[in-house]
C-alpha positions as CSV (number, residue, x, y, z in Angstrom):
1,M,27.7,-27.8,11.4
2,S,30.2,-25.0,12.2
3,F,32.8,-26.0,14.7
4,T,32.0,-22.9,16.7
5,R,28.3,-23.9,17.0
6,S,29.1,-27.2,18.6
7,V,28.1,-27.7,22.2
8,N,29.8,-29.8,24.9
9,R,28.4,-33.3,24.1
10,S,29.3,-36.7,22.9
11,V,27.8,-38.2,19.7
12,P,27.5,-41.9,19.2
13,V,29.3,-43.3,16.2
14,A,29.0,-47.0,16.0
15,A,28.8,-49.9,18.4
16,S,32.5,-50.6,17.9
17,L,33.6,-47.1,18.6
18,P,33.2,-44.7,21.5
19,P,31.2,-41.4,21.1
20,V,32.9,-38.4,19.5
21,E,33.4,-35.5,21.9
22,L,32.3,-32.2,20.6
23,H,33.3,-28.9,22.2
24,P,32.8,-25.3,21.0
25,D,36.5,-24.5,20.8
26,R,38.0,-27.8,19.8
27,P,37.8,-30.1,16.8
28,P,35.7,-33.3,17.2
29,V,37.8,-35.8,19.1
30,L,37.5,-39.6,19.1
31,H,39.3,-41.3,22.0
32,V,40.1,-44.9,21.3
33,P,41.8,-47.5,23.5
34,A,45.3,-48.2,22.2
35,P,45.0,-51.0,19.7
36,A,47.6,-53.7,19.4
37,D,47.8,-53.1,15.7
38,P,46.9,-49.6,14.6
39,T,47.0,-50.6,10.9
40,A,44.5,-53.4,11.3
41,W,42.3,-51.1,13.5
42,A,42.3,-48.4,10.8
43,A,41.3,-50.9,8.1
44,E,38.5,-52.2,10.3
45,H,37.1,-48.7,11.1
46,R,37.8,-47.1,7.8
47,R,34.2,-46.4,6.8
48,A,33.4,-45.0,10.2
49,L,36.4,-42.7,10.3
50,L,35.8,-41.3,6.8
51,G,32.1,-40.9,7.8
52,L,33.1,-38.9,10.8
53,A,35.4,-36.6,8.7
54,A,32.5,-36.1,6.3
55,E,30.0,-35.4,9.0
56,H,32.0,-33.0,11.1
57,G,34.5,-31.6,8.7
58,A,37.4,-33.2,10.6
59,V,38.1,-35.7,13.4
60,L,41.0,-36.1,15.7
61,V,41.6,-39.7,16.7
62,R,43.4,-39.9,20.0
63,G,44.9,-43.0,21.5
64,L,45.8,-44.8,18.2
65,G,49.5,-44.6,19.2
66,L,51.2,-44.0,15.8
67,R,54.9,-44.7,16.5
68,D,56.9,-44.3,13.3
69,T,56.8,-43.4,9.6
70,G,56.2,-46.9,8.4
71,Q,53.2,-47.4,10.7
72,A,51.7,-44.0,9.9
73,A,52.1,-44.7,6.2
74,A,50.4,-48.1,6.5
75,V,47.5,-46.5,8.4
76,F,47.1,-43.8,5.7
77,A,47.1,-46.5,3.0
78,R,44.3,-48.4,4.8
79,L,42.2,-45.3,5.1
80,A,42.8,-44.0,1.5
81,P,44.5,-46.6,-0.7
82,A,45.1,-44.1,-3.6
83,L,47.3,-41.4,-2.1
84,M,48.1,-38.4,-4.2
85,T,51.5,-37.1,-5.3
86,D,52.2,-33.6,-3.9
87,T,52.7,-31.4,-7.0
88,E,53.0,-27.6,-7.1
89,A,54.0,-27.4,-3.4
90,F,54.8,-23.9,-2.3
91,A,57.7,-25.1,-0.1
92,P,59.8,-28.2,0.1
93,R,58.6,-31.4,1.8
94,Q,60.4,-34.7,2.3
95,V,59.0,-37.8,0.6
96,L,58.9,-40.4,3.4
97,A,56.9,-43.1,1.5
98,P,54.8,-43.2,-1.6
99,G,52.2,-40.4,-1.1
100,V,53.4,-39.7,2.5
101,Y,55.3,-36.4,3.2
102,S,56.8,-34.4,6.0
103,S,55.1,-31.2,7.0
104,T,56.0,-28.2,4.8
105,A,59.3,-26.7,5.6
106,W,58.4,-23.5,7.4
107,P,60.1,-21.6,10.2
108,A,59.0,-22.9,13.6
109,N,58.6,-19.4,15.0
110,Q,56.3,-18.3,12.3
111,P,52.6,-19.4,12.1
112,M,51.3,-20.7,8.8
113,C,47.9,-19.0,8.3
114,M,44.6,-20.7,7.4
115,H,44.4,-22.4,4.0
116,H,42.9,-25.3,2.1
117,E,45.7,-27.7,1.0
118,L,46.6,-27.2,-2.7
119,S,43.4,-25.3,-3.4
120,Y,45.2,-23.8,-6.4
121,V,45.8,-27.0,-8.3
122,H,43.5,-28.2,-11.0
123,R,42.4,-31.2,-9.0
124,P,42.8,-30.5,-5.3
125,P,42.6,-33.2,-2.6
126,G,39.3,-33.8,-0.9
127,L,40.9,-35.5,2.1
128,L,43.9,-34.8,4.2
129,L,45.4,-37.4,6.6
130,L,47.8,-36.2,9.4
131,G,49.7,-38.3,11.8
132,C,51.7,-36.9,14.7
133,L,54.7,-39.0,15.7
134,T,56.3,-36.3,17.9
135,A,54.2,-33.6,19.5
136,P,55.9,-30.2,19.9
137,T,56.9,-29.0,23.4
138,T,54.7,-25.9,23.0
139,G,52.4,-24.7,20.3
140,G,52.3,-26.2,16.8
141,A,48.6,-27.1,16.8
142,T,46.9,-27.8,13.4
143,A,44.0,-25.4,14.0
144,L,40.8,-25.7,11.9
145,A,38.1,-23.4,10.5
146,D,34.7,-24.2,8.9
147,A,34.8,-23.0,5.3
148,A,31.0,-22.4,5.0
149,A,31.0,-20.4,8.3
150,V,33.9,-18.3,7.1
151,L,32.1,-17.6,3.8
152,D,29.0,-16.5,5.7
153,A,31.2,-14.1,7.9
154,L,32.7,-12.3,4.9
155,P,31.0,-9.2,3.4
156,A,28.4,-10.3,0.8
157,E,29.7,-8.0,-1.9
158,L,33.2,-9.2,-1.6
159,V,32.0,-12.8,-1.7
160,R,30.0,-12.1,-4.9
161,R,33.0,-10.6,-6.6
162,F,35.3,-13.5,-5.8
163,E,32.5,-16.0,-6.6
164,R,32.0,-14.3,-10.0
165,E,35.6,-13.7,-10.9
166,G,37.7,-16.2,-9.0
167,W,41.3,-15.4,-8.0
168,L,44.7,-15.3,-9.7
169,L,47.8,-16.8,-8.2
170,T,51.2,-15.7,-9.6
171,R,54.3,-17.6,-8.7
172,S,57.9,-16.8,-9.5
173,Y,60.0,-19.9,-8.8
174,N,63.6,-19.4,-7.8
175,D,66.3,-21.2,-5.7
176,D,66.2,-18.7,-2.9
177,I,62.8,-19.0,-1.2
178,G,60.0,-21.6,-1.3
179,A,60.1,-24.6,-3.6
180,S,62.1,-24.4,-6.8
181,W,60.3,-25.4,-9.9
182,T,62.2,-28.7,-10.0
183,E,61.0,-29.4,-6.4
184,A,57.5,-28.2,-7.1
185,F,57.0,-30.2,-10.3
186,G,59.2,-33.2,-9.3
187,T,61.3,-33.0,-12.5
188,D,64.1,-30.9,-14.1
189,D,62.7,-31.6,-17.6
190,R,61.3,-28.3,-18.9
191,A,59.2,-30.0,-21.5
192,A,57.5,-32.1,-18.8
193,V,56.8,-29.0,-16.8
194,E,55.3,-27.3,-19.8
195,N,53.1,-30.3,-20.6
196,Y,51.9,-30.3,-17.0
197,C,51.1,-26.6,-17.1
198,R,49.1,-26.9,-20.3
199,A,47.2,-29.9,-18.9
200,N,46.3,-28.0,-15.7
201,A,45.3,-24.6,-16.9
202,I,48.6,-22.8,-15.9
203,E,50.1,-20.1,-17.9
204,F,53.9,-20.2,-17.8
205,D,56.9,-18.1,-18.8
206,W,60.6,-19.1,-18.5
207,Q,62.8,-16.3,-17.3
208,D,66.2,-15.3,-18.6
209,D,67.9,-16.5,-15.4
210,G,66.4,-20.0,-15.7
211,G,63.5,-19.3,-13.3
212,L,59.8,-20.0,-14.0
213,R,56.9,-17.7,-13.6
214,T,53.3,-19.1,-13.6
215,R,49.8,-17.7,-13.4
216,Q,46.7,-19.7,-12.6
217,H,43.1,-18.6,-12.4
218,R,41.0,-20.6,-9.9
219,A,37.6,-20.6,-8.3
220,A,37.3,-18.9,-4.8
221,V,34.0,-20.4,-3.8
222,V,33.1,-24.0,-4.5
223,R,30.2,-26.3,-3.7
224,H,30.9,-29.2,-1.4
225,P,30.7,-32.4,-3.6
226,A,28.6,-34.3,-1.0
227,T,26.4,-31.6,0.6
228,G,26.2,-29.0,-2.1
229,R,26.9,-26.2,0.4
230,R,29.0,-23.3,-0.8
231,C,32.4,-23.1,0.9
232,W,35.2,-20.5,0.9
233,F,37.9,-22.6,-0.8
234,N,41.1,-20.8,-1.8
235,Q,44.5,-19.5,-0.7
236,I,43.8,-15.9,-1.5
237,A,45.1,-14.6,1.8
238,F,47.7,-17.3,2.4
239,F,49.7,-16.4,-0.8
240,N,49.1,-12.6,-0.6
241,E,51.9,-10.3,0.1
242,W,50.0,-8.6,3.0
243,T,49.8,-11.8,5.0
244,L,53.6,-11.8,5.2
245,E,55.3,-10.3,8.2
246,C,56.2,-6.7,7.6
247,D,60.0,-7.2,7.6
248,V,59.7,-10.3,5.4
249,R,57.5,-8.5,2.9
250,E,59.8,-5.5,2.7
251,Y,62.8,-7.8,2.2
252,L,61.1,-9.7,-0.7
253,L,60.0,-6.5,-2.3
254,D,63.5,-5.1,-2.1
255,V,65.1,-8.2,-3.6
256,Y,62.5,-9.2,-6.2
257,G,60.4,-6.1,-6.8
258,P,56.6,-6.0,-6.7
259,G,56.1,-7.8,-10.0
260,A,58.3,-10.8,-9.2
261,L,57.5,-11.8,-5.6
262,P,57.8,-15.6,-5.1
263,F,54.0,-15.7,-4.8
264,N,51.1,-13.2,-4.7
265,T,47.4,-13.1,-5.4
266,A,45.2,-10.7,-7.3
267,F,41.9,-10.4,-9.0
268,P,42.0,-12.0,-12.4
269,N,41.8,-8.6,-14.2
270,G,45.0,-7.6,-12.4
271,D,43.5,-5.5,-9.6
272,P,45.5,-6.0,-6.4
273,I,44.0,-7.6,-3.4
274,G,44.7,-5.0,-0.8
275,E,45.6,-5.3,2.9
276,D,42.1,-4.5,3.9
277,V,40.7,-7.5,2.1
278,V,43.4,-9.8,3.4
279,Q,42.7,-8.6,6.9
280,L,38.9,-9.3,6.5
281,I,39.6,-12.8,5.4
282,N,42.1,-13.6,8.1
283,T,39.8,-12.1,10.7
284,A,36.9,-14.3,9.5
285,Y,39.2,-17.3,9.8
286,A,40.3,-16.3,13.3
287,E,36.7,-15.9,14.5
288,H,35.9,-19.4,13.4
289,T,39.1,-21.2,14.5
290,V,39.2,-24.2,16.8
291,R,42.3,-26.0,18.0
292,E,43.5,-28.9,20.0
293,P,47.2,-29.4,20.8
294,W,48.8,-32.5,19.2
295,Q,49.7,-35.5,21.3
296,S,52.2,-38.0,20.0
297,G,50.4,-40.8,18.3
298,D,47.4,-38.8,17.1
299,L,45.7,-39.2,13.8
300,M,43.6,-36.5,12.1
301,L,41.3,-36.7,9.1
302,I,40.3,-33.4,7.4
303,D,37.7,-32.8,4.8
304,N,39.8,-30.4,2.7
305,I,36.9,-28.6,1.0
306,R,34.8,-28.0,4.1
307,T,37.6,-27.3,6.6
308,A,40.6,-25.0,6.3
309,H,43.7,-25.6,8.5
310,S,46.7,-23.7,9.8
311,R,49.9,-24.5,11.7
312,E,50.7,-22.5,14.8
313,A,54.2,-21.4,15.8
314,F,55.9,-24.0,18.0
315,E,59.0,-25.0,20.0
316,P,60.6,-28.0,18.2
317,P,60.7,-30.9,17.8
318,R,57.4,-31.5,15.9
319,D,57.0,-34.5,13.6
320,V,53.7,-34.5,11.7
321,L,53.2,-36.5,8.6
322,V,50.9,-35.6,5.7
323,A,49.0,-37.6,3.0
324,M,46.4,-36.4,0.5
325,A,43.7,-38.4,-1.3
326,E,40.4,-38.2,-3.1
327,P,41.3,-35.6,-5.9
328,L,38.3,-33.5,-6.9
329,P,37.4,-32.4,-10.4
330,P,38.1,-28.8,-11.4
331,A,35.7,-26.3,-9.9
332,P,33.4,-24.5,-12.5
333,F,33.1,-20.8,-12.8
334,P,31.1,-19.4,-11.1
335,A,30.3,-21.8,-8.3
336,T,26.6,-21.1,-8.8
337,P,24.8,-20.1,-12.1
338,T,24.3,-16.6,-10.8
339,A,25.6,-14.7,-7.8
340,S,22.9,-14.8,-5.1
341,P,22.1,-11.5,-3.4
342,D,21.4,-13.3,-0.2
343,R,23.0,-16.1,1.9
344,S,20.1,-18.5,1.7
345,T,22.0,-20.9,-0.5
346,R,25.2,-20.8,1.4
């Protein structure tokens, strides 16, 4: 179900939980009475909460009352015992506990556009867990968009090309912007980075100044592992130069040149992905976006394949913790045996 097709209603979950509230412009919300022990409550209701995320693409749990990092980490661990290590991050995060991280370091006054977390890694997470310890004064919502609905909204010919060819991400790691290669790979050992790249289908090239340049070819459309539905799953627009604010883009081009931007996306044959394509993608996201402002203590579970997310500009402070789990196998090329001329299988 697309978020935007939901109607104002409540859906029963289980005898032990209240109904989920569904609205056309908000993510599914589950209001719970504040438990004395949020960690024990999460353990008791783990299957129901994961089921809600699978059914709706995401669920916001309100009333849980997460208070601090230790408690949030304990709740995450009950919901997904095998949390993933954040590798290949595009910007630095703080490690707060094993598998638990701060939100990505990104200027508060700049929105972070829609994307699927780590969709460019060889085995991306299938599940995201977010916990809000301190809600922002204004803004800062983690907005959501249904990936299948976004795919259906894009021009069919554009989808067929991306489905057939995939997309190419080029990164030029440096110490000036984004995560350095030591931060992204969690080591300063070049041999370890090279071994990781070889094992994860990443081309790499060390630069004369000690920097690292990588190229990775990934699928743009994948089938959801549970439902089989085709989903727009990538960061084609997120990492593209045309998503950057004009003055930021001009500055980076002036400093690094068009061939060495910190990150950029293209078609695998090297054809650039133009401003018109990026605008089409971001417009489709905007037309299928739902949002609900954070409240301190909230928990959110997101199906990372089915649901893209963004972060809106905000007035600090904002303290949202992140964990990832359920790594998926690499997506095959293409997502379907042949590109379908219609949308019947989407």
